[in-house]
N, CA, C and O atoms as a Tinker XYZ file with bonds, in Angstrom:
   384  protein
     1  N    -65.916000 -130.421000    2.439000    73     2
     2  CA   -64.629000 -130.612000    1.795000    64     1     3
     3  C    -63.761000 -129.394000    2.096000    63     2     4     5
     4  O    -64.208000 -128.253000    1.981000    81     3
     5  N    -62.547000 -129.648000    2.472000    73     3     6
     6  CA   -61.636000 -128.572000    2.821000    64     5     7
     7  C    -60.534000 -128.465000    1.773000    63     6     8     9
     8  O    -59.954000 -129.468000    1.357000    81     7
     9  N    -60.259000 -127.244000    1.358000    73     7    10
    10  CA   -59.204000 -126.987000    0.388000    64     9    11
    11  C    -58.042000 -126.350000    1.134000    63    10    12    13
    12  O    -58.221000 -125.332000    1.803000    81    11
    13  N    -56.841000 -126.940000    1.027000    73    11    14
    14  CA   -55.691000 -126.378000    1.745000    64    13    15
    15  C    -55.457000 -124.917000    1.368000    63    14    16    17
    16  O    -55.481000 -124.561000    0.190000    81    15
    17  N    -55.235000 -124.092000    2.358000    73    15    18
    18  CA   -54.951000 -122.684000    2.126000    64    17    19
    19  C    -56.178000 -121.828000    1.867000    63    18    20    21
    20  O    -56.051000 -120.625000    1.635000    81    19
    21  N    -57.374000 -122.430000    1.901000    73    19    22
    22  CA   -58.602000 -121.679000    1.642000    64    21    23
    23  C    -59.344000 -121.476000    2.952000    63    22    24    25
    24  O    -59.610000 -122.432000    3.681000    81    23
    25  N    -59.674000 -120.239000    3.241000    73    23    26
    26  CA   -60.393000 -119.929000    4.479000    64    25    27
    27  C    -61.874000 -119.840000    4.189000    63    26    28    29
    28  O    -62.281000 -119.180000    3.233000    81    27
    29  N    -62.684000 -120.495000    5.004000    73    27    30
    30  CA   -64.123000 -120.553000    4.799000    64    29    31
    31  C    -64.857000 -119.348000    5.408000    63    30    32    33
    32  O    -65.956000 -119.008000    4.969000    81    31
    33  N    -64.257000 -118.707000    6.409000    73    31    34
    34  CA   -64.980000 -117.647000    7.104000    64    33    35
    35  C    -65.205000 -116.428000    6.220000    63    34    36    37
    36  O    -64.485000 -116.199000    5.248000    81    35
    37  N    -66.207000 -115.666000    6.577000    73    35    38
    38  CA   -66.566000 -114.458000    5.843000    64    37    39
    39  C    -65.616000 -113.327000    6.228000    63    38    40    41
    40  O    -65.369000 -113.093000    7.411000    81    39
    41  N    -65.103000 -112.651000    5.256000    73    39    42
    42  CA   -64.246000 -111.497000    5.503000    64    41    43
    43  C    -65.089000 -110.255000    5.281000    63    42    44    45
    44  O    -65.560000 -110.009000    4.171000    81    43
    45  N    -65.279000 -109.478000    6.325000    73    43    46
    46  CA   -66.109000 -108.284000    6.215000    64    45    47
    47  C    -65.261000 -107.104000    5.769000    63    46    48    49
    48  O    -64.119000 -106.938000    6.196000    81    47
    49  N    -65.844000 -106.293000    4.905000    73    47    50
    50  CA   -65.167000 -105.113000    4.391000    64    49    51
    51  C    -65.721000 -103.895000    5.125000    63    50    52    53
    52  O    -66.867000 -103.509000    4.896000    81    51
    53  N    -64.919000 -103.280000    6.012000    73    51    54
    54  CA   -65.434000 -102.115000    6.723000    64    53    55
    55  C    -65.521000 -100.892000    5.823000    63    54    56    57
    56  O    -64.701000 -100.708000    4.923000    81    55
    57  N    -66.517000 -100.066000    6.073000    73    55    58
    58  CA   -66.615000  -98.789000    5.377000    64    57    59
    59  C    -66.845000  -97.727000    6.437000    63    58    60    61
    60  O    -66.621000  -97.986000    7.619000    81    59
    61  N    -67.278000  -96.561000    6.053000    73    59    62
    62  CA   -67.441000  -95.465000    7.014000    64    61    63
    63  C    -68.221000  -95.928000    8.234000    63    62    64    65
    64  O    -69.254000  -96.586000    8.107000    81    63
    65  N    -67.737000  -95.593000    9.383000    73    63    66
    66  CA   -68.403000  -95.963000   10.624000    64    65    67
    67  C    -67.911000  -97.304000   11.148000    63    66    68    69
    68  O    -68.313000  -97.709000   12.239000    81    67
    69  N    -67.052000  -98.010000   10.409000    73    67    70
    70  CA   -66.492000  -99.271000   10.878000    64    69    71
    71  C    -67.417000 -100.467000   10.732000    63    70    72    73
    72  O    -67.072000 -101.563000   11.175000    81    71
    73  N    -68.593000 -100.286000   10.117000    73    71    74
    74  CA   -69.519000 -101.408000    9.958000    64    73    75
    75  C    -69.260000 -102.114000    8.633000    63    74    76    77
    76  O    -68.662000 -101.536000    7.726000    81    75
    77  N    -69.716000 -103.385000    8.515000    73    75    78
    78  CA   -69.513000 -104.095000    7.250000    64    77    79
    79  C    -70.183000 -103.367000    6.094000    63    78    80    81
    80  O    -71.276000 -102.820000    6.238000    81    79
    81  N    -69.516000 -103.366000    4.954000    73    79    82
    82  CA   -70.047000 -102.715000    3.763000    64    81    83
    83  C    -70.969000 -103.631000    2.979000    63    82    84    85
    84  O    -71.237000 -104.755000    3.403000    81    83
    85  N    -71.453000 -103.158000    1.841000    73    83    86
    86  CA   -72.409000 -103.913000    1.039000    64    85    87
    87  C    -71.859000 -105.225000    0.499000    63    86    88    89
    88  O    -72.628000 -106.161000    0.278000    81    87
    89  N    -70.526000 -105.323000    0.276000    73    87    90
    90  CA   -69.961000 -106.575000   -0.231000    64    89    91
    91  C    -70.110000 -107.664000    0.819000    63    90    92    93
    92  O    -70.501000 -108.787000    0.500000    81    91
    93  N    -69.801000 -107.338000    2.073000    73    91    94
    94  CA   -69.928000 -108.330000    3.136000    64    93    95
    95  C    -71.386000 -108.733000    3.317000    63    94    96    97
    96  O    -71.679000 -109.908000    3.534000    81    95
    97  N    -72.306000 -107.770000    3.230000    73    95    98
    98  CA   -73.721000 -108.094000    3.375000    64    97    99
    99  C    -74.189000 -108.988000    2.238000    63    98   100   101
   100  O    -74.977000 -109.908000    2.458000    81    99
   101  N    -73.718000 -108.733000    1.040000    73    99   102
   102  CA   -74.089000 -109.565000   -0.109000    64   101   103
   103  C    -73.534000 -110.969000    0.067000    63   102   104   105
   104  O    -74.208000 -111.945000   -0.264000    81   103
   105  N    -72.329000 -111.086000    0.577000    73   103   106
   106  CA   -71.742000 -112.405000    0.802000    64   105   107
   107  C    -72.576000 -113.199000    1.793000    63   106   108   109
   108  O    -72.797000 -114.396000    1.607000    81   107
   109  N    -73.040000 -112.536000    2.846000    73   107   110
   110  CA   -73.871000 -113.227000    3.835000    64   109   111
   111  C    -75.161000 -113.711000    3.196000    63   110   112   113
   112  O    -75.609000 -114.823000    3.478000    81   111
   113  N    -75.759000 -112.907000    2.351000    73   111   114
   114  CA   -77.011000 -113.294000    1.698000    64   113   115
   115  C    -76.789000 -114.483000    0.776000    63   114   116   117
   116  O    -77.612000 -115.398000    0.741000    81   115
   117  N    -75.698000 -114.484000    0.034000    73   115   118
   118  CA   -75.406000 -115.601000   -0.868000    64   117   119
   119  C    -75.098000 -116.854000   -0.060000    63   118   120   121
   120  O    -75.514000 -117.952000   -0.432000    81   119
   121  N    -74.378000 -116.698000    1.036000    73   119   122
   122  CA   -74.052000 -117.853000    1.863000    64   121   123
   123  C    -75.318000 -118.541000    2.347000    63   122   124   125
   124  O    -75.337000 -119.765000    2.478000    81   123
   125  N    -76.369000 -117.787000    2.613000    73   123   126
   126  CA   -77.617000 -118.369000    3.085000    64   125   127
   127  C    -78.412000 -118.997000    1.950000    63   126   128   129
   128  O    -79.129000 -119.971000    2.174000    81   127
   129  N    -78.303000 -118.465000    0.739000    73   127   130
   130  CA   -79.112000 -118.935000   -0.380000    64   129   131
   131  C    -78.503000 -120.105000   -1.141000    63   130   132   133
   132  O    -79.230000 -120.998000   -1.575000    81   131
   133  N    -77.202000 -120.116000   -1.310000    73   131   134
   134  CA   -76.559000 -121.110000   -2.157000    64   133   135
   135  C    -75.491000 -121.848000   -1.354000    63   134   136   137
   136  O    -74.497000 -121.253000   -0.937000    81   135
   137  N    -75.699000 -123.141000   -1.140000    73   135   138
   138  CA   -74.729000 -123.922000   -0.378000    64   137   139
   139  C    -73.496000 -124.204000   -1.227000    63   138   140   141
   140  O    -73.535000 -124.092000   -2.453000    81   139
   141  N    -72.411000 -124.566000   -0.571000    73   139   142
   142  CA   -71.170000 -124.880000   -1.290000    64   141   143
   143  C    -71.386000 -126.063000   -2.230000    63   142   144   145
   144  O    -70.843000 -126.085000   -3.335000    81   143
   145  N    -72.164000 -127.028000   -1.803000    73   143   146
   146  CA   -72.444000 -128.195000   -2.656000    64   145   147
   147  C    -73.205000 -127.780000   -3.917000    63   146   148   149
   148  O    -72.899000 -128.249000   -5.014000    81   147
   149  N    -74.196000 -126.899000   -3.756000    73   147   150
   150  CA   -74.973000 -126.429000   -4.914000    64   149   151
   151  C    -74.096000 -125.624000   -5.858000    63   150   152   153
   152  O    -74.190000 -125.779000   -7.076000    81   151
   153  N    -73.239000 -124.761000   -5.307000    73   151   154
   154  CA   -72.336000 -123.973000   -6.152000    64   153   155
   155  C    -71.413000 -124.878000   -6.950000    63   154   156   157
   156  O    -71.150000 -124.622000   -8.125000    81   155
   157  N    -70.931000 -125.913000   -6.328000    73   155   158
   158  CA   -70.045000 -126.855000   -7.014000    64   157   159
   159  C    -70.752000 -127.467000   -8.229000    63   158   160   161
   160  O    -70.171000 -127.556000   -9.311000    81   159
   161  N    -72.007000 -127.886000   -8.044000    73   159   162
   162  CA   -72.775000 -128.465000   -9.150000    64   161   163
   163  C    -73.060000 -127.431000  -10.241000    63   162   164   165
   164  O    -72.976000 -127.737000  -11.430000    81   163
   165  N    -73.393000 -126.226000   -9.836000    73   163   166
   166  CA   -73.677000 -125.167000  -10.810000    64   165   167
   167  C    -72.437000 -124.889000  -11.658000    63   166   168   169
   168  O    -72.528000 -124.794000  -12.882000    81   167
   169  N    -71.285000 -124.759000  -11.010000    73   167   170
   170  CA   -70.048000 -124.496000  -11.745000    64   169   171
   171  C    -69.701000 -125.657000  -12.670000    63   170   172   173
   172  O    -69.305000 -125.440000  -13.815000    81   171
   173  N    -69.848000 -126.891000  -12.182000    73   171   174
   174  CA   -69.520000 -128.068000  -12.993000    64   173   175
   175  C    -70.435000 -128.180000  -14.208000    63   174   176   177
   176  O    -69.970000 -128.453000  -15.315000    81   175
   177  N    -71.732000 -127.969000  -14.006000    73   175   178
   178  CA   -72.672000 -128.052000  -15.122000    64   177   179
   179  C    -72.440000 -126.933000  -16.130000    63   178   180   181
   180  O    -72.560000 -127.146000  -17.336000    81   179
   181  N    -72.110000 -125.752000  -15.642000    73   179   182
   182  CA   -71.836000 -124.642000  -16.556000    64   181   183
   183  C    -70.579000 -124.938000  -17.378000    63   182   184   185
   184  O    -70.550000 -124.691000  -18.584000    81   183
   185  N    -69.555000 -125.460000  -16.734000    73   183   186
   186  CA   -68.321000 -125.796000  -17.453000    64   185   187
   187  C    -68.589000 -126.886000  -18.494000    63   186   188   189
   188  O    -68.116000 -126.787000  -19.625000    81   187
   189  N    -69.334000 -127.910000  -18.127000    73   187   190
   190  CA   -69.651000 -128.987000  -19.055000    64   189   191
   191  C    -70.464000 -128.470000  -20.247000    63   190   192   193
   192  O    -70.174000 -128.809000  -21.395000    81   191
   193  N    -71.468000 -127.660000  -19.971000    73   191   194
   194  CA   -72.273000 -127.076000  -21.040000    64   193   195
   195  C    -71.443000 -126.201000  -21.964000    63   194   196   197
   196  O    -71.658000 -126.193000  -23.176000    81   195
   197  N    -70.499000 -125.468000  -21.398000    73   195   198
   198  CA   -69.625000 -124.610000  -22.210000    64   197   199
   199  C    -68.754000 -125.434000  -23.143000    63   198   200   201
   200  O    -68.563000 -125.075000  -24.305000    81   199
   201  N    -68.227000 -126.537000  -22.633000    73   199   202
   202  CA   -67.389000 -127.403000  -23.460000    64   201   203
   203  C    -68.221000 -128.022000  -24.586000    63   202   204   205
   204  O    -67.762000 -128.096000  -25.726000    81   203
   205  N    -69.424000 -128.460000  -24.277000    73   203   206
   206  CA   -70.283000 -129.068000  -25.295000    64   205   207
   207  C    -70.654000 -128.059000  -26.378000    63   206   208   209
   208  O    -70.526000 -128.350000  -27.568000    81   207
   209  N    -71.110000 -126.878000  -25.976000    73   207   210
   210  CA   -71.452000 -125.847000  -26.971000    64   209   211
   211  C    -70.238000 -125.450000  -27.802000    63   210   212   213
   212  O    -70.336000 -125.294000  -29.019000    81   211
   213  N    -69.104000 -125.290000  -27.147000    73   211   214
   214  CA   -67.882000 -124.930000  -27.870000    64   213   215
   215  C    -67.468000 -126.004000  -28.858000    63   214   216   217
   216  O    -67.047000 -125.695000  -29.973000    81   215
   217  N    -67.584000 -127.258000  -28.460000    73   215   218
   218  CA   -67.211000 -128.356000  -29.349000    64   217   219
   219  C    -68.126000 -128.411000  -30.573000    63   218   220   221
   220  O    -67.662000 -128.673000  -31.683000    81   219
   221  N    -69.412000 -128.167000  -30.376000    73   219   222
   222  CA   -70.347000 -128.155000  -31.500000    64   221   223
   223  C    -70.002000 -127.017000  -32.457000    63   222   224   225
   224  O    -70.002000 -127.202000  -33.674000    81   223
   225  N    -69.707000 -125.835000  -31.902000    73   223   226
   226  CA   -69.338000 -124.703000  -32.757000    64   225   227
   227  C    -68.061000 -124.984000  -33.538000    63   226   228   229
   228  O    -67.988000 -124.687000  -34.731000    81   227
   229  N    -67.063000 -125.548000  -32.888000    73   227   230
   230  CA   -65.807000 -125.862000  -33.562000    64   229   231
   231  C    -66.052000 -126.896000  -34.656000    63   230   232   233
   232  O    -65.467000 -126.811000  -35.736000    81   231
   233  N    -66.913000 -127.867000  -34.381000    73   231   234
   234  CA   -67.223000 -128.876000  -35.389000    64   233   235
   235  C    -67.850000 -128.273000  -36.633000    63   234   236   237
   236  O    -67.457000 -128.602000  -37.753000    81   235
   237  N    -68.825000 -127.390000  -36.441000    73   235   238
   238  CA   -69.448000 -126.717000  -37.593000    64   237   239
   239  C    -68.424000 -125.871000  -38.353000    63   238   240   241
   240  O    -68.394000 -125.880000  -39.583000    81   239
   241  N    -67.595000 -125.149000  -37.619000    73   239   242
   242  CA   -66.602000 -124.283000  -38.265000    64   241   243
   243  C    -65.559000 -125.096000  -39.012000    63   242   244   245
   244  O    -65.192000 -124.752000  -40.136000    81   243
   245  N    -65.078000 -126.169000  -38.400000    73   243   246
   246  CA   -64.056000 -126.995000  -39.042000    64   245   247
   247  C    -64.590000 -127.659000  -40.309000    63   246   248   249
   248  O    -63.848000 -127.876000  -41.266000    81   247
   249  N    -65.880000 -127.979000  -40.306000    73   247   250
   250  CA   -66.480000 -128.589000  -41.474000    64   249   251
   251  C    -66.867000 -127.590000  -42.550000    63   250   252   253
   252  O    -67.299000 -127.970000  -43.638000    81   251
   253  N    -66.710000 -126.318000  -42.240000    73   251   254
   254  CA   -67.052000 -125.273000  -43.197000    64   253   255
   255  C    -68.550000 -125.051000  -43.340000    63   254   256   257
   256  O    -69.016000 -124.513000  -44.344000    81   255
   257  N    -69.301000 -125.472000  -42.325000    73   255   258
   258  CA   -70.755000 -125.317000  -42.357000    64   257   259
   259  C    -71.180000 -124.022000  -41.664000    63   258   260   261
   260  O    -70.474000 -123.512000  -40.795000    81   259
   261  N    -72.329000 -123.505000  -42.056000    73   259   262
   262  CA   -72.914000 -122.348000  -41.375000    64   261   263
   263  C    -73.486000 -122.814000  -40.039000    63   262   264   265
   264  O    -74.102000 -123.876000  -39.954000    81   263
   265  N    -73.278000 -122.018000  -39.009000    73   263   266
   266  CA   -73.829000 -122.381000  -37.694000    64   265   267
   267  C    -75.348000 -122.307000  -37.742000    63   266   268   269
   268  O    -75.907000 -121.346000  -38.273000    81   267
   269  N    -76.020000 -123.312000  -37.192000    73   267   270
   270  CA   -77.484000 -123.250000  -37.162000    64   269   271
   271  C    -77.962000 -122.163000  -36.196000    63   270   272   273
   272  O    -77.252000 -121.788000  -35.264000    81   271
   273  N    -79.152000 -121.677000  -36.431000    73   271   274
   274  CA   -79.731000 -120.612000  -35.588000    64   273   275
   275  C    -79.809000 -121.051000  -34.126000    63   274   276   277
   276  O    -79.488000 -120.269000  -33.232000    81   275
   277  N    -80.232000 -122.292000  -33.872000    73   275   278
   278  CA   -80.374000 -122.753000  -32.489000    64   277   279
   279  C    -79.041000 -122.682000  -31.750000    63   278   280   281
   280  O    -79.019000 -122.381000  -30.556000    81   279
   281  N    -77.912000 -122.957000  -32.446000    73   279   282
   282  CA   -76.599000 -122.919000  -31.802000    64   281   283
   283  C    -76.191000 -121.482000  -31.483000    63   282   284   285
   284  O    -75.620000 -121.214000  -30.426000    81   283
   285  N    -76.483000 -120.572000  -32.390000    73   283   286
   286  CA   -76.179000 -119.158000  -32.156000    64   285   287
   287  C    -76.963000 -118.631000  -30.963000    63   286   288   289
   288  O    -76.413000 -117.929000  -30.114000    81   287
   289  N    -78.255000 -118.971000  -30.898000    73   287   290
   290  CA   -79.102000 -118.528000  -29.790000    64   289   291
   291  C    -78.658000 -119.178000  -28.479000    63   290   292   293
   292  O    -78.543000 -118.505000  -27.455000    81   291
   293  N    -78.411000 -120.483000  -28.514000    73   291   294
   294  CA   -77.993000 -121.194000  -27.298000    64   293   295
   295  C    -76.689000 -120.627000  -26.750000    63   294   296   297
   296  O    -76.545000 -120.470000  -25.537000    81   295
   297  N    -75.744000 -120.319000  -27.626000    73   295   298
   298  CA   -74.462000 -119.760000  -27.188000    64   297   299
   299  C    -74.650000 -118.375000  -26.583000    63   298   300   301
   300  O    -74.039000 -118.055000  -25.563000    81   299
   301  N    -75.489000 -117.552000  -27.204000    73   299   302
   302  CA   -75.736000 -116.201000  -26.666000    64   301   303
   303  C    -76.379000 -116.274000  -25.286000    63   302   304   305
   304  O    -75.986000 -115.538000  -24.380000    81   303
   305  N    -77.348000 -117.140000  -25.120000    73   303   306
   306  CA   -78.017000 -117.290000  -23.816000    64   305   307
   307  C    -77.047000 -117.854000  -22.794000    63   306   308   309
   308  O    -77.026000 -117.412000  -21.645000    81   307
   309  N    -76.242000 -118.829000  -23.202000    73   307   310
   310  CA   -75.278000 -119.458000  -22.293000    64   309   311
   311  C    -74.269000 -118.432000  -21.777000    63   310   312   313
   312  O    -73.949000 -118.411000  -20.588000    81   311
   313  N    -73.775000 -117.590000  -22.671000    73   311   314
   314  CA   -72.818000 -116.551000  -22.267000    64   313   315
   315  C    -73.488000 -115.556000  -21.313000    63   314   316   317
   316  O    -72.873000 -115.117000  -20.341000    81   315
   317  N    -74.737000 -115.204000  -21.590000    73   315   318
   318  CA   -75.474000 -114.300000  -20.703000    64   317   319
   319  C    -75.597000 -114.913000  -19.311000    63   318   320   321
   320  O    -75.411000 -114.217000  -18.313000    81   319
   321  N    -75.904000 -116.191000  -19.233000    73   319   322
   322  CA   -76.022000 -116.859000  -17.939000    64   321   323
   323  C    -74.681000 -116.924000  -17.208000    63   322   324   325
   324  O    -74.643000 -117.034000  -15.983000    81   323
   325  N    -73.587000 -116.857000  -17.960000    73   323   326
   326  CA   -72.259000 -116.874000  -17.345000    64   325   327
   327  C    -72.019000 -115.690000  -16.430000    63   326   328   329
   328  O    -71.216000 -115.780000  -15.501000    81   327
   329  N    -72.702000 -114.580000  -16.676000    73   327   330
   330  CA   -72.560000 -113.418000  -15.801000    64   329   331
   331  C    -72.972000 -113.725000  -14.373000    63   330   332   333
   332  O    -72.334000 -113.265000  -13.426000    81   331
   333  N    -74.028000 -114.493000  -14.217000    73   331   334
   334  CA   -74.471000 -114.858000  -12.869000    64   333   335
   335  C    -73.468000 -115.789000  -12.198000    63   334   336   337
   336  O    -73.295000 -115.745000  -10.980000    81   335
   337  N    -72.807000 -116.632000  -12.993000    73   335   338
   338  CA   -71.773000 -117.508000  -12.440000    64   337   339
   339  C    -70.605000 -116.683000  -11.918000    63   338   340   341
   340  O    -70.077000 -116.937000  -10.836000    81   339
   341  N    -70.218000 -115.697000  -12.707000    73   339   342
   342  CA   -69.120000 -114.829000  -12.272000    64   341   343
   343  C    -69.462000 -114.038000  -11.032000    63   342   344   345
   344  O    -68.624000 -113.865000  -10.148000    81   343
   345  N    -70.689000 -113.557000  -10.962000    73   343   346
   346  CA   -71.122000 -112.819000   -9.773000    64   345   347
   347  C    -71.135000 -113.712000   -8.547000    63   346   348   349
   348  O    -70.682000 -113.309000   -7.476000    81   347
   349  N    -71.649000 -114.917000   -8.699000    73   347   350
   350  CA   -71.672000 -115.857000   -7.578000    64   349   351
   351  C    -70.260000 -116.166000   -7.110000    63   350   352   353
   352  O    -69.996000 -116.201000   -5.909000    81   351
   353  N    -69.358000 -116.387000   -8.045000    73   351   354
   354  CA   -67.961000 -116.652000   -7.680000    64   353   355
   355  C    -67.322000 -115.448000   -6.998000    63   354   356   357
   356  O    -66.578000 -115.598000   -6.029000    81   355
   357  N    -67.616000 -114.247000   -7.513000    73   355   358
   358  CA   -67.068000 -113.031000   -6.915000    64   357   359
   359  C    -67.528000 -112.854000   -5.474000    63   358   360   361
   360  O    -66.737000 -112.489000   -4.604000    81   359
   361  N    -68.802000 -113.113000   -5.227000    73   359   362
   362  CA   -69.330000 -112.929000   -3.882000    64   361   363
   363  C    -68.788000 -113.976000   -2.894000    63   362   364   365
   364  O    -68.802000 -113.755000   -1.683000    81   363
   365  N    -68.328000 -115.076000   -3.401000    73   363   366
   366  CA   -67.809000 -116.121000   -2.523000    64   365   367
   367  C    -66.280000 -116.150000   -2.458000    63   366   368   369
   368  O    -65.709000 -117.057000   -1.853000    81   367
   369  N    -65.613000 -115.171000   -3.074000    73   367   370
   370  CA   -64.160000 -115.117000   -3.052000    64   369   371
   371  C    -63.700000 -114.245000   -1.888000    63   370   372   373
   372  O    -64.122000 -113.095000   -1.766000    81   371
   373  N    -62.830000 -114.794000   -1.027000    73   371   374
   374  CA   -62.366000 -113.986000    0.102000    64   373   375
   375  C    -61.509000 -112.808000   -0.351000    63   374   376   377
   376  O    -60.742000 -112.912000   -1.308000    81   375
   377  N    -61.651000 -111.696000    0.346000    73   375   378
   378  CA   -60.859000 -110.496000    0.044000    64   377   379
   379  C    -59.578000 -110.531000    0.868000    63   378   380   381
   380  O    -59.589000 -110.204000    2.054000    81   379
   381  N    -58.491000 -110.923000    0.246000    73   379   382
   382  CA   -57.217000 -110.967000    0.983000    64   381   383
   383  C    -56.142000 -110.288000    0.196000    63   382   384
   384  O    -54.998000 -110.219000    0.646000    81   383
């Protein structure tokens, strides 16, 4: 799938000596490990899970109920997992 205005090629970041820096090397490693199709599913599932957890929390709050322990734990773990999503997105974002 092609997105207008989006370049697929890897942009290397030169550092001392003119060779690619660690960001470019990390991008190459991620490109080999996680396909664009897999990333799309990961992002979609994370977004869906976030909406579901958020809706449950809003429902408890609107009803004036105390949040159950499982919801507090699930939300904390979900937010922690979001860090990996952000890192994956960062490594796949072109530097322009």
